[in-house]
C-alpha angles and dihedrals in degrees: 000000000000089000091053091049092049094049091048091050092047092047091048092051091050091052091048092048094047092054095054099076092048091053092047092055096052120131126225119210113181111212124193115202119188117193121194129191118212122179107218106206126158134178105230108179126214098293132071089227117093099249108119098017115136139144117271117237092251088061093051092044093051090052091050090048090053092056110273120126117247094256090048092047092049092048091049091048092051091048094052097041097045096046107118092217092062097058107125089348110100091174089062090050089055090047091051089049090052090052092050093050090048093050097039111021119195119262 
């Protein structure tokens, strides 16, 4: 019994000792992740043509809250809402918004 206890203690100390150098050589990479929430909302009108299409105020306000200036937010909203590929395709509007944020991030 004493021999089993001694071998377990010796084995445990070896495991503890062998893990120390690996812990001492660890690397630390600080990562900053900023998440933004933009509400993409457009007024479409009754036709599939882009006649009355414009960004809703909640869209512009969410862009301003993220960090864009009001003129930038309005221009981005107009660009997203008047894009012909986004008519009746809200998933494309979100994709266009992702591209705009990637190309021109908020300040």
